[in-house]
All heavy atoms as an XYZ file, in Angstrom:
698
protein
N      -2.271      5.575    -36.308
C      -2.362      6.960    -35.799
C      -3.021      7.854    -36.880
O      -3.638      8.840    -36.581
C      -1.009      7.515    -35.476
N      -2.888      7.506    -38.208
C      -3.448      8.312    -39.256
C      -5.000      8.283    -39.284
O      -5.622      9.251    -39.653
C      -2.887      7.883    -40.612
N      -5.528      7.150    -38.900
C      -6.984      6.944    -38.901
C      -7.378      6.051    -37.721
O      -7.398      4.861    -37.861
C      -7.457      6.371    -40.244
C      -8.964      6.282    -40.340
O      -9.675      6.606    -39.352
O      -9.461      5.937    -41.380
N      -7.627      6.640    -36.552
C      -7.865      5.876    -35.378
C      -9.032      4.875    -35.505
O      -9.031      3.893    -34.799
C      -8.176      6.926    -34.303
C      -7.586      8.221    -34.811
C      -7.675      8.092    -36.350
N      -9.988      5.076    -36.396
C     -11.078      4.191    -36.527
C     -10.914      3.071    -37.573
O     -11.767      2.274    -37.808
N      -9.753      3.020    -38.139
C      -9.496      2.067    -39.228
C      -9.396      0.661    -38.746
O      -9.742     -0.296    -39.490
C      -8.230      2.442    -40.021
N      -8.937      0.408    -37.582
C      -8.798     -0.955    -36.988
C      -9.444     -1.004    -35.645
O      -9.481      0.007    -34.893
C      -7.295     -1.299    -36.851
C      -6.597     -1.422    -38.171
C      -5.909     -0.328    -38.719
C      -6.637     -2.616    -38.900
C      -5.296     -0.425    -39.967
C      -6.032     -2.717    -40.178
C      -5.328     -1.600    -40.674
N      -9.977     -2.147    -35.348
C     -10.727     -2.369    -34.067
C      -9.747     -2.422    -32.864
O     -10.169     -2.131    -31.768
C     -11.559     -3.658    -34.126
N      -8.496     -2.797    -33.111
C      -7.569     -2.948    -31.987
C      -6.133     -2.969    -32.518
O      -5.919     -3.180    -33.738
C      -7.826     -4.278    -31.283
O      -7.513     -5.356    -32.081
N      -5.195     -2.745    -31.598
C      -3.748     -2.919    -32.054
C      -3.492     -4.315    -32.618
O      -2.677     -4.443    -33.550
C      -2.989     -2.656    -30.795
C      -3.885     -1.762    -29.948
C      -5.299     -2.261    -30.243
N      -4.125     -5.300    -32.099
C      -3.877     -6.701    -32.583
C      -4.425     -6.838    -34.043
O      -3.760     -7.476    -34.887
C      -4.585     -7.695    -31.688
N      -5.560     -6.210    -34.352
C      -6.026     -6.260    -35.677
C      -5.115     -5.516    -36.645
O      -4.813     -5.952    -37.754
C      -7.447     -5.684    -35.802
C      -7.998     -5.780    -37.160
C      -9.361     -5.099    -37.403
O      -9.807     -4.347    -36.489
O      -9.965     -5.381    -38.481
N      -4.576     -4.380    -36.179
C      -3.643     -3.622    -37.016
C      -2.385     -4.496    -37.266
O      -1.914     -4.614    -38.387
C      -3.217     -2.343    -36.292
C      -2.138     -1.591    -37.022
C      -2.425     -0.778    -38.133
C      -0.803     -1.684    -36.659
C      -1.475     -0.090    -38.801
C       0.164     -1.045    -37.353
C      -0.124     -0.175    -38.449
N      -1.826     -5.122    -36.243
C      -0.645     -5.964    -36.402
C      -0.903     -7.140    -37.359
O      -0.039     -7.495    -38.142
C      -0.149     -6.474    -35.045
N      -2.081     -7.693    -37.288
C      -2.445     -8.804    -38.164
C      -2.606     -8.416    -39.627
O      -2.608     -9.273    -40.526
N      -2.733     -7.111    -39.882
C      -2.898     -6.592    -41.238
C      -1.801     -5.636    -41.653
O      -1.974     -4.804    -42.516
C      -4.259     -5.911    -41.327
C      -5.424     -6.875    -41.216
O      -5.664     -7.676    -42.116
N      -6.060     -6.895    -40.048
N      -0.653     -5.741    -41.040
C       0.476     -4.822    -41.232
C       1.036     -5.102    -42.633
O       1.764     -6.071    -42.851
C       1.493     -5.014    -40.166
C       2.682     -4.055    -40.278
O       2.772     -3.331    -41.299
O       3.530     -4.086    -39.388
N       0.808     -4.217    -43.595
C       1.286     -4.436    -44.957
C       2.809     -4.383    -45.035
O       3.378     -5.101    -45.856
C       0.610     -3.387    -45.865
C       1.248     -2.065    -45.769
C       0.641     -3.888    -47.289
N       3.441     -3.649    -44.212
C       4.907     -3.615    -44.217
C       5.506     -4.948    -43.814
O       6.477     -5.406    -44.352
C       5.465     -2.525    -43.274
C       5.104     -1.087    -43.775
C       5.641     -0.077    -42.735
C       5.708     -0.807    -45.101
N       4.887     -5.622    -42.868
C       5.353     -6.969    -42.403
C       5.152     -8.014    -43.490
O       5.870     -9.027    -43.573
C       4.694     -7.352    -41.139
N       4.121     -7.803    -44.318
C       3.808     -8.774    -45.337
C       4.392     -8.498    -46.755
O       4.115     -9.142    -47.699
N       5.298     -7.514    -46.802
C       5.925     -7.149    -48.124
C       6.574     -8.317    -48.852
O       6.430     -8.384    -50.102
C       6.908     -6.026    -47.969
C       6.254     -4.615    -47.928
C       7.391     -3.563    -47.830
C       5.406     -4.331    -49.113
N       7.223     -9.249    -48.220
C       7.819    -10.355    -48.953
C       6.869    -11.095    -49.818
O       7.237    -11.622    -50.920
C       8.435    -11.267    -47.916
C       8.770    -10.327    -46.825
C       7.633     -9.310    -46.805
N       5.570    -11.114    -49.472
C       4.566    -11.790    -50.310
C       4.353    -11.093    -51.600
O       3.815    -11.676    -52.589
C       3.269    -11.865    -49.543
N       4.829     -9.805    -51.756
C       4.585     -9.077    -52.975
C       5.815     -9.066    -53.885
O       5.864     -8.409    -54.897
C       4.287     -7.628    -52.627
C       2.972     -7.378    -51.854
C       2.772     -5.927    -51.537
C       1.794     -7.886    -52.660
N       6.819     -9.853    -53.556
C       8.097     -9.870    -54.324
C       7.833    -10.021    -55.809
O       8.427     -9.338    -56.638
C       9.005    -10.955    -53.813
C      10.383    -10.956    -54.532
C      11.239    -12.118    -54.007
N      11.396    -12.131    -52.579
C      12.291    -11.461    -51.855
N      13.112    -10.642    -52.498
N      12.360    -11.542    -50.574
N       6.954    -10.914    -56.236
C       6.757    -11.150    -57.677
C       5.449    -10.563    -58.185
O       5.051    -10.877    -59.318
N       4.824     -9.712    -57.410
C       3.481     -9.158    -57.755
C       3.680     -7.731    -58.253
O       4.294     -6.916    -57.534
C       2.541     -9.169    -56.532
C       1.199     -8.557    -56.912
C       2.343    -10.579    -56.045
N       3.217     -7.403    -59.473
C       3.327     -6.020    -59.899
C       2.478     -5.115    -58.929
O       1.389     -5.490    -58.514
C       2.597     -6.017    -61.279
C       2.691     -7.420    -61.713
C       2.634     -8.266    -60.439
N       3.050     -4.001    -58.515
C       2.408     -3.158    -57.525
C       2.355     -1.716    -57.968
O       3.333     -1.205    -58.502
C       3.185     -3.260    -56.158
N       1.216     -1.094    -57.724
C       1.019      0.323    -57.996
C       0.660      0.908    -56.610
O      -0.365      0.525    -56.011
C      -0.077      0.532    -58.989
C      -0.430      1.943    -59.318
C       0.265      2.763    -60.155
C      -1.501      2.745    -58.782
N      -0.346      4.019    -60.242
C      -1.415      4.027    -59.398
C      -2.541      2.519    -57.876
C      -2.289      5.036    -59.078
C      -3.419      3.487    -57.559
C      -3.286      4.789    -58.201
N       1.445      1.862    -56.115
C       1.178      2.418    -54.773
C       1.245      3.912    -54.960
O       2.260      4.519    -55.328
C       2.279      1.992    -53.786
C       1.962      2.540    -52.418
C       2.329      0.453    -53.695
N       0.100      4.556    -54.721
C      -0.043      6.023    -54.891
C      -0.609      6.625    -53.623
O      -1.399      6.040    -52.978
C      -0.947      6.307    -56.087
C      -1.147      7.737    -56.352
C      -0.599      8.159    -57.715
O      -0.347      7.306    -58.517
O      -0.457      9.361    -57.926
N      -0.182      7.843    -53.342
C      -0.644      8.536    -52.147
C      -0.508     10.063    -52.394
O       0.348     10.492    -53.182
C       0.175      8.117    -50.945
S      -0.422      8.720    -49.339
N      -1.345     10.787    -51.689
C      -1.250     12.273    -51.779
C      -0.170     12.770    -50.814
O       0.046     12.235    -49.735
N       0.533     13.848    -51.222
C       1.586     14.409    -50.414
C       1.099     15.040    -49.075
O       1.890     15.145    -48.153
C       2.342     15.496    -51.196
O       1.481     16.503    -51.587
N      -0.166     15.376    -48.991
C      -0.715     15.879    -47.748
C      -1.647     14.885    -47.061
O      -2.403     15.252    -46.180
C      -1.444     17.225    -47.991
O      -2.496     17.016    -48.922
C      -0.491     18.319    -48.501
N      -1.583     13.666    -47.505
C      -2.410     12.603    -46.950
C      -1.832     12.128    -45.622
O      -0.622     12.067    -45.467
C      -2.380     11.406    -47.969
C      -3.402     10.332    -47.654
O      -3.240      9.757    -46.557
O      -4.249     10.113    -48.485
N      -2.646     11.777    -44.655
C      -2.060     11.267    -43.370
C      -1.314      9.942    -43.577
O      -0.534      9.600    -42.685
C      -3.304     11.044    -42.501
C      -4.486     11.184    -43.350
C      -4.119     11.881    -44.616
N      -1.500      9.277    -44.698
C      -0.780      8.004    -44.954
C       0.506      8.223    -45.755
O       1.152      7.270    -46.119
C      -1.699      7.041    -45.695
C      -2.931      6.701    -44.927
C      -4.166      7.306    -45.323
C      -2.957      5.869    -43.832
C      -5.366      7.007    -44.654
C      -4.123      5.617    -43.141
C      -5.321      6.142    -43.535
N       0.892      9.436    -46.056
C       2.006      9.721    -46.911
C       3.320      9.153    -46.357
O       4.099      8.527    -47.089
C       2.187     11.256    -47.116
C       3.267     11.598    -48.098
C       4.641     11.731    -47.477
O       4.724     12.063    -46.278
O       5.622     11.539    -48.208
N       3.602      9.316    -45.065
C       4.827      8.850    -44.499
C       5.011      7.343    -44.620
O       6.054      6.868    -45.055
C       5.017      9.327    -43.053
N       4.006      6.586    -44.251
C       4.101      5.166    -44.345
C       4.046      4.682    -45.783
O       4.703      3.687    -46.092
C       2.993      4.454    -43.464
C       1.644      4.568    -44.103
C       3.376      3.014    -43.219
N       3.393      5.435    -46.654
C       3.426      5.063    -48.058
C       4.788      5.234    -48.667
O       5.244      4.367    -49.460
C       2.380      5.902    -48.872
O       1.103      5.703    -48.335
C       2.383      5.568    -50.321
N       5.482      6.251    -48.298
C       6.894      6.471    -48.769
C       7.778      5.337    -48.243
O       8.595      4.793    -48.984
C       7.434      7.852    -48.245
N       7.599      4.902    -46.997
C       8.378      3.770    -46.458
C       8.061      2.503    -47.232
O       8.943      1.761    -47.648
C       8.058      3.572    -44.948
C       8.675      2.264    -44.450
C       8.612      4.753    -44.175
N       6.749      2.226    -47.485
C       6.318      1.077    -48.216
C       6.925      1.027    -49.606
O       7.479      0.027    -50.046
C       4.822      1.011    -48.287
C       4.214     -0.216    -48.960
C       2.907     -0.624    -48.272
C       3.950      0.014    -50.425
N       6.874      2.189    -50.306
C       7.425      2.237    -51.675
C       8.904      1.990    -51.678
O       9.400      1.242    -52.493
C       7.109      3.592    -52.299
C       5.605      3.817    -52.642
C       5.338      5.160    -53.236
N       6.244      5.495    -54.355
C       6.048      4.977    -55.581
N       5.024      4.220    -55.848
N       6.910      5.282    -56.563
N       9.658      2.550    -50.706
C      11.100      2.367    -50.676
C      11.463      0.896    -50.332
O      12.363      0.304    -50.969
C      11.717      3.278    -49.606
N      10.745      0.311    -49.415
C      11.030     -1.092    -49.013
C      10.653     -2.032    -50.172
O      11.356     -2.993    -50.455
C      10.293     -1.493    -47.796
C      10.833     -0.860    -46.553
C      10.140     -1.325    -45.316
N      10.567     -0.659    -44.123
C      10.119     -0.831    -42.908
N       9.106     -1.721    -42.727
N      10.533     -0.141    -41.904
N       9.554     -1.755    -50.870
C       9.140     -2.615    -51.939
C      10.135     -2.503    -53.123
O      10.489     -3.519    -53.773
C       7.732     -2.195    -52.433
C       6.982     -3.129    -53.383
C       6.959     -4.578    -52.830
C       5.609     -2.654    -53.632
N      10.629     -1.335    -53.328
C      11.686     -1.147    -54.379
C      12.923     -1.938    -54.075
O      13.474     -2.602    -54.906
C      11.996      0.324    -54.595
C      12.992      0.523    -55.752
C      13.410      1.979    -55.950
N      14.385      1.987    -57.004
C      14.266      2.733    -58.064
N      13.149      3.441    -58.323
N      15.217      2.689    -58.997
N      13.394     -1.839    -52.810
C      14.562     -2.650    -52.373
C      14.288     -4.139    -52.508
O      15.150     -4.904    -52.939
C      14.982     -2.307    -50.966
C      15.701     -1.011    -50.823
C      16.418     -0.808    -49.511
N      15.546     -0.982    -48.325
C      14.883      0.027    -47.771
N      14.944      1.246    -48.284
N      14.072     -0.216    -46.732
N      13.166     -4.559    -52.111
C      12.760     -5.982    -52.181
C      12.730     -6.542    -53.597
O      13.226     -7.619    -53.854
C      11.394     -6.180    -51.528
C      10.812     -7.615    -51.486
C      11.619     -8.479    -50.530
C       9.353     -7.583    -51.115
N      12.183     -5.755    -54.497
C      12.005     -6.244    -55.896
C      13.164     -5.829    -56.838
O      13.297     -6.419    -57.865
C      10.653     -5.718    -56.505
O      10.734     -4.318    -56.586
C       9.461     -6.132    -55.674
N      13.884     -4.788    -56.427
C      14.927     -4.287    -57.336
C      14.460     -3.543    -58.530
O      15.143     -3.355    -59.519
N      13.192     -3.089    -58.489
C      12.619     -2.322    -59.613
C      11.752     -1.182    -59.033
O      11.249     -1.293    -57.961
C      11.844     -3.247    -60.525
C      10.626     -3.903    -59.942
C       9.927     -4.822    -60.955
N       8.760     -5.442    -60.329
C       8.732     -6.528    -59.590
N       9.891     -7.171    -59.385
N       7.660     -6.966    -59.089
N      11.527     -0.162    -59.846
C      10.694      0.950    -59.409
C       9.259      0.490    -59.141
O       8.764     -0.455    -59.753
C      10.747      1.909    -60.577
C      11.904      1.559    -61.428
C      12.081      0.056    -61.202
N       8.624      1.156    -58.213
C       7.223      0.845    -57.893
C       6.356      1.833    -58.656
O       6.550      3.061    -58.595
C       7.013      0.991    -56.353
C       5.545      0.754    -56.022
C       7.906      0.041    -55.624
N       5.389      1.342    -59.389
C       4.469      2.246    -60.143
C       3.686      3.091    -59.145
O       3.419      2.672    -57.975
C       3.534      1.378    -60.981
N       3.225      4.217    -59.624
C       2.475      5.164    -58.716
C       3.381      6.261    -58.254
O       4.342      6.601    -58.932
N       3.166      6.755    -57.081
C       4.031      7.791    -56.507
C       3.355      8.548    -55.364
O       2.239      8.230    -54.973
N       4.053      9.559    -54.953
C       3.535     10.505    -53.959
C       3.211     11.760    -54.765
O       4.143     12.477    -55.223
C       4.491     10.791    -52.807
C       5.043      9.480    -52.170
C       3.896     11.765    -51.817
C       4.028      8.753    -51.374
N       1.967     12.063    -54.947
C       1.501     13.149    -55.791
C       0.860     14.257    -54.961
O       0.427     13.955    -53.826
C       0.500     12.626    -56.851
C       1.028     11.447    -57.690
C       2.205     11.844    -58.561
O       2.366     13.038    -58.914
O       2.968     10.916    -58.934
N       0.794     15.455    -55.466
C       0.107     16.531    -54.720
C      -1.316     16.107    -54.343
O      -1.983     15.471    -55.181
C       0.130     17.738    -55.692
C       1.255     17.433    -56.651
C       1.252     15.941    -56.780
N      -1.698     16.554    -53.154
C      -3.128     16.312    -52.832
C      -3.300     15.497    -51.549
O      -2.304     15.206    -50.855
N      -4.485     15.070    -51.263
C      -4.836     14.377    -50.098
C      -5.716     13.174    -50.461
O      -5.987     12.932    -51.660
C      -5.529     15.258    -49.092
S      -5.715     14.539    -47.448
N      -6.121     12.404    -49.487
C      -6.925     11.212    -49.648
C      -8.409     11.637    -49.856
O      -9.222     11.365    -49.010
C      -6.792     10.388    -48.362
C      -7.003      8.920    -48.544
N      -5.996      8.011    -48.551
C      -8.132      8.213    -48.723
C      -6.473      6.842    -48.702
N      -7.833      6.915    -48.818
N      -8.657     12.359    -50.954
C     -10.044     12.833    -51.205
C     -10.476     12.559    -52.599
O      -9.727     12.037    -53.422
C     -10.134     14.340    -50.829
C      -9.180     15.202    -51.659
O      -8.656     14.732    -52.659
O      -8.976     16.375    -51.225
N     -11.671     12.954    -52.940
C     -12.233     12.662    -54.214
C     -11.424     13.271    -55.373
O     -11.196     12.710    -56.420
C     -13.675     13.119    -54.340
C     -14.640     12.312    -53.494
O     -14.257     11.208    -53.059
O     -15.788     12.785    -53.240
N     -10.924     14.529    -55.156
C     -10.155     15.204    -56.221
C      -8.845     14.413    -56.482
O      -8.451     14.248    -57.638
C      -9.830     16.595    -55.794
N      -8.179     13.922    -55.457
C      -6.974     13.206    -55.648
C      -7.261     11.944    -56.418
O      -6.566     11.570    -57.343
C      -6.405     12.805    -54.264
C      -5.216     11.847    -54.395
C      -3.922     12.274    -54.742
C      -5.399     10.503    -54.178
C      -2.892     11.370    -54.878
C      -4.356      9.584    -54.304
C      -3.085     10.059    -54.620
N      -8.285     11.191    -56.064
C      -8.635      9.920    -56.737
C      -9.069     10.167    -58.152
O      -8.750      9.357    -59.061
C      -9.611      9.111    -55.917
C      -9.039      8.590    -54.680
C      -9.270      8.964    -53.396
C      -7.937      7.654    -54.636
N      -8.458      8.243    -52.552
C      -7.634      7.462    -53.250
C      -7.239      6.881    -55.558
C      -6.636      6.587    -52.812
C      -6.217      6.042    -55.119
C      -5.944      5.917    -53.758
N      -9.737     11.271    -58.421
C     -10.132     11.566    -59.772
C      -8.889     11.796    -60.664
O      -8.887     11.412    -61.855
C     -11.010     12.845    -59.805
N      -7.845     12.361    -60.065
C      -6.599     12.544    -60.857
C      -5.802     11.266    -60.931
O      -5.109     10.984    -61.969
C      -5.725     13.628    -60.175
C      -6.244     15.021    -60.352
C      -5.196     16.071    -59.860
N      -4.591     15.755    -58.618
C      -5.123     16.052    -57.384
N      -6.279     16.670    -57.319
N      -4.501     15.766    -56.293
N      -5.715     10.447    -59.891
C      -4.795      9.319    -59.847
C      -5.390      8.013    -60.340
O      -4.661      7.107    -60.784
C      -4.225      9.187    -58.486
O      -5.218      8.791    -57.566
N      -6.713      7.868    -60.220
C      -7.350      6.565    -60.559
C      -7.094      6.164    -62.050
O      -6.844      5.002    -62.306
C      -8.834      6.594    -60.290
N      -7.127      7.076    -63.042
C      -6.869      6.632    -64.403
C      -5.491      5.940    -64.543
O      -5.444      4.930    -65.251
C      -6.957      7.951    -65.196
C      -7.898      8.790    -64.397
C      -7.543      8.499    -62.955
N      -4.474      6.458    -63.943
C      -3.151      5.801    -64.065
C      -3.153      4.426    -63.311
O      -2.517      3.494    -63.799
C      -2.019      6.706    -63.607
O      -2.116      7.014    -62.242
N      -3.854      4.358    -62.184
C      -3.960      3.095    -61.519
C      -4.689      2.043    -62.293
O      -4.270      0.913    -62.390
N      -5.768      2.487    -62.958
C      -6.505      1.556    -63.818
C      -5.731      1.142    -65.048
O      -5.751     -0.029    -65.450
C      -7.888      2.218    -64.242
C      -8.875      2.347    -63.076
C     -10.066      3.158    -63.515
C      -9.298      1.010    -62.540
N      -4.938      2.085    -65.645
C      -4.094      1.777    -66.749
C      -3.033      0.705    -66.329
O      -2.782     -0.259    -67.033
C      -3.410      2.983    -67.244
C      -2.557      2.747    -68.486
C      -1.945      4.024    -69.024
O      -2.592      5.092    -68.957
O      -0.753      3.941    -69.435
N      -2.479      0.927    -65.154
C      -1.483     -0.077    -64.632
C      -2.148     -1.430    -64.451
O      -1.622     -2.451    -64.899
C      -0.950      0.393    -63.263
C      -0.112     -0.600    -62.546
C       1.243     -0.739    -62.894
C      -0.632     -1.417    -61.583
C       2.035     -1.686    -62.288
C       0.160     -2.369    -60.939
C       1.499     -2.511    -61.310
N      -3.287     -1.489    -63.829
C      -4.073     -2.730    -63.644
C      -4.342     -3.395    -64.983
O      -4.051     -4.570    -65.190
C      -5.346     -2.421    -62.862
C      -6.211     -3.694    -62.617
C      -5.494     -4.694    -61.784
C      -7.506     -3.219    -61.962
N      -4.818     -2.584    -65.905
C      -5.153     -3.176    -67.251
C      -3.945     -3.741    -67.954
O      -4.018     -4.750    -68.662
N      -2.796     -3.154    -67.752
C      -1.565     -3.639    -68.362
C      -1.100     -4.969    -67.775
O      -0.314     -5.667    -68.425
C      -0.438     -2.596    -68.266
O       0.096     -2.584    -66.934
N      -1.683     -5.361    -66.687
C      -1.258     -6.645    -66.047
C      -2.382     -7.705    -66.096
O      -2.220     -8.787    -65.508
C      -0.842     -6.386    -64.603
C       0.431     -5.622    -64.577
N       1.691     -6.174    -64.837
C       0.679     -4.342    -64.298
C       2.647     -5.266    -64.730
N       2.028     -4.141    -64.435
N      -3.461     -7.431    -66.802
C      -4.526     -8.371    -66.979
C      -4.280     -9.138    -68.278
O      -3.780     -8.633    -69.230
C      -5.882     -7.695    -67.020
C      -6.321     -6.944    -65.788
C      -7.620     -6.195    -66.037
C      -6.499     -7.915    -64.646
N      -4.703    -10.380    -68.250
C      -4.581    -11.267    -69.465
C      -5.627    -10.753    -70.462
O      -6.748    -10.331    -70.124
C      -4.893    -12.695    -69.154
N      -5.258    -10.728    -71.752
C      -6.241    -10.303    -72.767
C      -7.422    -11.273    -72.790
O      -7.338    -12.374    -72.432
C      -5.432    -10.506    -74.104
C      -4.050    -10.613    -73.721
C      -3.989    -11.110    -72.298
N      -8.602    -10.752    -73.171
C      -9.798    -11.544    -73.249
C      -9.573    -12.766    -74.148
O      -8.966    -12.676    -75.189
C     -10.953    -10.740    -73.796
N      -9.969    -13.893    -73.623
C      -9.836    -15.153    -74.426
C      -8.490    -15.808    -74.236
O      -8.291    -16.913    -74.738
N      -7.577    -15.198    -73.533
C      -6.287    -15.804    -73.312
C      -6.401    -16.956    -72.362
O      -7.165    -16.914    -71.380
C      -5.257    -14.784    -72.769
N      -5.702    -18.046    -72.586
C      -5.705    -19.203    -71.736
C      -5.008    -18.833    -70.425
O      -3.999    -18.176    -70.409
C      -5.016    -20.363    -72.366
N      -5.623    -19.272    -69.303
C      -4.950    -19.083    -68.005
C      -4.169    -20.257    -67.629
O      -4.578    -21.391    -67.863
C      -6.014    -18.780    -66.931
C      -6.755    -17.448    -67.167
C      -7.729    -17.162    -66.058
O      -7.916    -17.983    -65.202
N      -8.255    -15.944    -66.032
N      -2.985    -20.067    -66.998
C      -2.126    -21.110    -66.573
C      -2.813    -21.849    -65.411
O      -3.469    -21.232    -64.576
C      -0.788    -20.556    -66.114
N      -2.684    -23.123    -65.377
C      -3.212    -23.927    -64.288
C      -2.095    -24.780    -63.714
O      -1.145    -25.085    -64.397
C      -4.358    -24.862    -64.716
O      -3.885    -25.704    -65.805
C      -5.525    -24.080    -65.287
N      -2.236    -25.065    -62.417
C      -1.228    -25.869    -61.766
C      -1.566    -27.354    -61.864
O      -2.621    -27.784    -62.050
C      -1.111    -25.511    -60.274
C      -0.503    -24.097    -60.137
O       0.235    -23.697    -60.977
O      -0.821    -23.463    -59.111
């Protein structure tokens, strides 16, 4: 409902339902940020609450003032990139293999 053009059909939406797929994120560090006047704010709040319950730890990011626009991303992207950088292996570090 927030963006009628985002999915081709209800079936495509259901196949990409991030709330239904939350268990896959149990061990994955997550940063979830949204603007307080964004059309996705309500579902983002639900996602953050469910992810916190699932993992037992706070979810990085938050619901911040603004909307899903360039000004919002200019303010929030630096913290998102910092979060991402904190979870990357240092250059030259050996990667685990199975």
